[in-house]
C-alpha positions in Angstrom: -11.1 -60.3 -3.4 -7.9 -61.3 -1.7 -7.3 -60.6 2.0 -3.8 -61.1 2.5 -3.6 -61.4 6.4 -0.1 -61.1 8.0 -0.4 -62.4 11.6 2.0 -62.0 14.3 3.7 -65.0 15.3 4.3 -63.3 19.0 1.5 -65.4 20.6 -1.4 -67.7 20.0 -4.1 -64.3 20.4 -3.0 -62.8 17.7 -4.2 -65.7 15.6 -7.6 -65.9 17.5 -8.4 -62.3 17.0 -7.6 -62.5 13.7 -9.0 -65.8 12.8 -12.2 -64.4 14.9 -12.8 -61.3 12.6 -12.0 -63.6 9.3 -14.6 -66.1 10.1 -17.1 -63.3 10.9 -15.8 -62.2 7.4 -16.0 -65.6 5.5 -20.1 -65.3 6.4 -20.4 -61.9 5.0 -18.2 -62.9 1.6 -17.9 -66.6 1.5 -16.5 -66.4 -2.2 -13.3 -63.8 -0.9 -10.1 -65.5 -0.5 -8.7 -66.0 2.9 -4.1 -66.2 3.0 -2.7 -66.4 6.5 1.1 -65.0 6.2 2.4 -65.8 9.6 4.9 -68.1 11.3 1.9 -69.3 13.3 1.4 -73.4 13.2 -0.7 -74.3 10.8 -2.5 -76.7 13.0 -3.5 -74.2 15.4 -4.5 -71.8 12.4 -6.8 -74.9 11.1 -8.0 -75.0 14.8 -9.0 -71.2 14.4 -11.1 -70.7 11.3 -12.5 -74.9 11.2 -14.2 -75.5 7.8 -13.5 -72.2 6.5 -11.1 -72.3 4.0 -7.4 -70.5 3.7 -3.8 -70.7 2.3 -1.1 -70.6 4.0 2.2 -68.4 3.4 4.4 -69.2 6.0 6.3 -66.0 6.7 7.7 -64.8 10.0 7.0 -61.2 10.2 7.9 -59.7 13.1 9.3 -60.6 16.5 7.4 -59.0 19.6 9.0 -59.7 22.4 11.3 -63.0 22.7 9.5 -64.4 26.1 11.8 -66.5 28.7 8.8 -68.2 29.4 5.1 -67.4 29.2 5.6 -64.5 32.1 8.5 -63.5 31.7 11.0 -61.4 28.7 14.1 -61.8 27.8 15.3 -58.3 26.1 19.0 -59.2 25.0 17.3 -62.3 22.8 14.7 -59.4 21.5 17.5 -57.4 20.1 19.1 -59.9 18.3 16.1 -61.4 16.7 15.1 -58.0 15.5 18.6 -57.8 14.1 18.3 -60.9 12.2 14.4 -60.1 11.0 16.0 -56.9 9.7 18.3 -59.1 7.4 15.9 -61.4 6.6 12.9 -59.4 5.5 13.7 -57.3 2.5 14.3 -60.9 0.5 10.6 -62.1 1.7 9.2 -58.8 0.9 10.3 -58.9 -2.7 9.1 -62.9 -2.8 5.9 -61.8 -1.4 5.2 -58.8 -3.7 6.0 -61.2 -7.0 3.5 -63.7 -5.3 0.8 -61.4 -4.5 1.3 -59.9 -8.2 0.7 -62.8 -10.1 -2.7 -63.4 -8.2 -5.8 -62.4 -10.0 -7.8 -59.5 -8.6 -7.7 -56.9 -5.9 -5.7 -57.3 -2.7 -6.2 -56.0 0.6 -3.5 -56.7 3.3 -4.5 -56.7 7.2 -1.7 -56.4 9.2 -2.2 -58.0 13.1 0.2 -55.9 13.6 3.8 -56.9 12.0 5.4 -53.1 11.2 6.9 -54.4 8.4 3.7 -55.3 6.5 3.8 -51.4 5.5 6.7 -51.8 3.5 5.2 -54.7 1.6 2.1 -52.4 1.1 4.5 -50.1 -0.4 6.2 -52.6 -2.6 3.1 -53.1 -4.4 0.6 -50.2 -3.8 -1.9 -52.2 -2.1 -4.3 -51.1 0.6 -3.6 -51.9 4.0 -6.2 -52.3 7.4 -4.7 -53.0 10.7 -6.1 -54.7 13.8 -5.2 -54.8 16.7 -5.2 -53.7 20.7 -1.7 -52.3 20.8 1.0 -51.4 18.2 5.1 -52.8 18.8 5.9 -49.2 18.9 3.8 -49.0 22.3 6.2 -52.1 23.7 9.4 -51.1 22.6 8.9 -47.6 24.1 8.9 -48.5 27.9 11.8 -50.8 27.3 14.1 -47.3 26.6 17.7 -47.8 25.5 18.0 -49.3 22.2 14.2 -50.2 21.8 13.6 -46.5 21.6 14.8 -46.9 17.8 12.6 -49.7 16.9 9.6 -48.2 18.3 10.0 -45.3 16.3 10.2 -47.3 13.5 7.4 -49.3 14.5 5.0 -46.2 14.9 6.2 -44.8 11.2 5.0 -48.0 9.6 2.2 -48.2 11.2 1.2 -44.4 10.3 1.2 -45.5 6.8 -2.1 -47.6 6.9 -5.1 -46.8 5.7 -7.0 -47.8 8.1 -7.2 -49.6 11.7 -9.8 -51.8 13.5 -9.0 -50.7 17.0 -10.0 -53.7 19.3 -10.8 -52.9 22.9 -8.9 -54.0 26.2 -6.1 -51.2 24.2 -2.9 -49.2 24.6 -2.4 -46.2 22.5 -2.2 -46.3 19.1 -2.2 -42.8 18.2 -0.9 -43.1 14.0 -3.2 -40.7 13.0 -5.7 -43.4 10.6 -9.6 -43.8 10.5 -10.5 -46.1 12.6 -13.2 -48.0 14.2 -13.2 -48.9 17.7 -15.3 -52.6 18.2 -16.3 -54.7 21.3 -14.6 -58.1 22.1 -13.4 -60.1 19.0 -14.8 -63.5 19.9 -15.4 -66.5 17.4 -18.6 -68.5 18.4 -18.1 -71.9 20.0 -18.4 -74.9 17.5 -19.1 -77.7 20.1 -21.7 -78.2 21.8 -21.2 -77.8 25.9 -23.0 -80.5 26.7 -21.3 -83.2 24.9 -17.7 -82.0 26.2 -18.8 -81.8 29.4 -19.9 -85.5 29.1 -16.4 -86.7 27.1 -14.5 -85.2 29.8 -16.7 -86.3 32.6 -17.0 -82.7 34.3 -19.2 -81.7 37.2 -21.2 -78.9 37.4 -19.9 -75.4 35.9 -19.2 -74.0 39.6 -16.4 -76.5 40.6 -14.9 -76.3 36.7 -11.8 -74.3 36.6 -9.9 -73.8 33.1 -5.8 -73.4 33.4 -3.8 -72.1 30.8 -1.0 -69.8 29.8 -0.6 -69.8 26.1 1.4 -70.9 23.5 4.5 -71.3 25.1 2.8 -73.0 28.6 3.8 -73.2 32.3 4.4 -76.3 34.1 3.0 -76.5 37.5 3.2 -79.9 38.0 0.6 -81.7 40.2 1.1 -80.6 43.5 -0.7 -77.4 43.1 -3.3 -78.8 41.8 -3.9 -81.1 44.7 -4.5 -78.3 46.9 -7.9 -78.0 44.8 -9.3 -81.7 45.6 -12.8 -80.6 45.3 -12.2 -78.9 41.6 -12.0 -80.1 38.3 -9.4 -78.4 36.0 -9.2 -78.4 32.4 -5.5 -77.7 31.8 -3.0 -77.4 29.0 0.2 -78.4 31.4 1.3 -81.7 30.4 2.9 -82.1 33.6 0.0 -82.0 35.6 -1.7 -84.5 33.3 -0.9 -87.5 36.4 -3.9 -86.0 39.0 -7.3 -87.7 38.9 -9.4 -84.2 38.7 -7.3 -82.9 36.2 -8.4 -83.0 32.8 -6.0 -82.5 29.7 -7.2 -80.0 26.9 -8.0 -82.8 23.7 -5.7 -81.5 21.0 -7.6 -80.3 18.1 -10.3 -77.6 20.2 -9.7 -74.4 21.5 -10.1 -72.6 24.7 -12.8 -71.2 24.0 -15.1 -74.5 23.2 -14.5 -74.7 27.2 -15.4 -71.3 28.1 -19.4 -72.2 28.9 -18.1 -75.1 31.2 -16.2 -73.2 33.9 -16.5 -70.7 36.2 -13.2 -69.5 36.6 -9.8 -69.1 34.4 -6.1 -68.9 35.9 -3.9 -67.5 33.3 -1.4 -65.1 32.3 -2.3 -61.5 30.8 -3.4 -62.1 27.4 -6.1 -60.4 24.9 -8.0 -62.7 23.1 -8.0 -65.1 26.3 -9.6 -62.2 28.1 -12.1 -61.4 25.2 -13.4 -65.5 25.4 -13.3 -65.3 29.3 -15.1 -62.3 29.6 -18.0 -62.9 26.8 -18.8 -66.0 28.4 -18.9 -64.4 32.3 -16.0 -66.6 33.1 -13.9 -65.0 36.4 -10.5 -64.7 35.6 -7.4 -65.2 38.4 -5.1 -63.0 36.9 -1.2 -63.9 37.2 1.1 -60.8 37.6 3.4 -60.2 34.5 6.6 -58.7 34.4 8.8 -57.3 31.3 6.0 -56.6 29.2 4.1 -53.1 28.7 0.7 -54.5 28.0 0.4 -56.7 30.9 -0.7 -53.6 33.5 -2.9 -52.7 30.7 -5.3 -55.5 30.5 -4.6 -55.8 34.3 -6.4 -52.5 34.8 -9.0 -53.6 31.7 -10.1 -56.4 33.5 -10.6 -54.6 36.9 -12.7 -52.1 34.6 -14.7 -55.2 32.8 -14.5 -58.1 34.4 -14.7 -60.6 37.3 -11.3 -60.9 39.0 -8.8 -61.9 41.4 -5.4 -60.8 41.1 -2.4 -63.4 42.2 1.2 -63.0 42.4 3.5 -65.6 40.8 4.6 -67.4 43.8 0.9 -67.8 44.6 0.8 -69.7 41.0 3.5 -71.9 41.8 2.5 -72.8 45.4 -1.5 -73.6 44.6 -2.2 -70.2 46.7 -5.5 -69.9 43.8 -8.0 -68.4 46.0 -10.5 -70.4 43.9 -12.7 -70.4 47.4 -12.8 -66.9 47.5 -15.3 -64.3 46.0 -14.5 -62.9 42.6 -14.0 -59.2 42.6 -16.7 -57.6 40.8 -16.3 -55.7 37.4 -15.6 -51.7 38.4 -17.4 -50.3 35.2 -19.2 -53.2 33.7 -19.1 -55.6 30.5 -18.2 -54.9 26.9 -20.2 -55.3 23.9 -19.8 -58.9 22.4 -20.0 -57.9 18.5 -16.7 -56.9 18.1 -15.5 -59.5 15.3 -18.8 -58.8 13.4 -18.2 -55.1 13.8 -14.6 -55.8 12.3 -15.9 -57.7 9.5 -18.2 -55.6 8.6 -16.2 -52.6 8.7 -13.2 -54.2 6.9 -15.5 -55.8 3.9 -16.4 -52.0 3.7 -12.7 -51.0 3.1 -12.2 -53.7 0.9 -14.5 -53.1 -1.7 -13.9 -49.1 -1.8 -10.0 -50.0 -2.6 -11.3 -52.7 -5.1 
């Protein structure tokens, strides 16, 4: 069985989510062939999947929303990128269809969540399963104007799949497909927490804070960190590297490895970072984000399911991070932790049914 996973290059969170599910699938079916078709960097994918073998098809399947930075969107650039993608897709779909036909054995397509994958499924008659907590139809609709046409195109393509792995923290995905609703999709850590603590000379968990804003990052400089001399930070921000109490995230390690070592996470709204933090009971200091319809949905989900504090972008920049304040409790309670295993089991059943 060949699993051809087309993963959005919009952000690393898509790769982390699909990676967690594929890792769980590889435990169940170690002989299945995993092919990742994405514009995400090979080094990142290798970090996600570890020792699980995979093949990379370097394809860009969607645009998502072009970001001005980690906290802002660029609608005009997004429209230009969508037009360029539409011109490029026919040749890419034809090439990937030829390649898939040349492979031995049955094929299942897994989409997280580029709608154009439905066109590849049509080209070869392959079954298609979506995985996500939103589709681009739900993102483009609130942007209005010319994005409404793109939203409808996406919605029609999503409805052509055979099933949906419906992740938590979700926007509406009313595509009329058979689905399974799963819990938090989180991979297991691969590093021993105490080894990492000694390696980075970290103090007790209550004094440790993780600071990350995804693949694009967000440069804060050293000054905001100096407002908290009694904390030790693990950060992906190179501009803060000169501060004595800031540790840079070691290359080749996932943020996930540090969740058992920190009490709090300062971040933007992001599905996979939320899943990983919630799974390890890390309090989230969430920075408000504009221009992306998923952000308020994730913010509300955090209020319901995780310990948290909410920060403005100005508070982020000036260092008013409220680390000395108690975390607000979850209004509802925790989510199930076995989403990746649930998804892998259901995906295995679908693959076998269509083989």
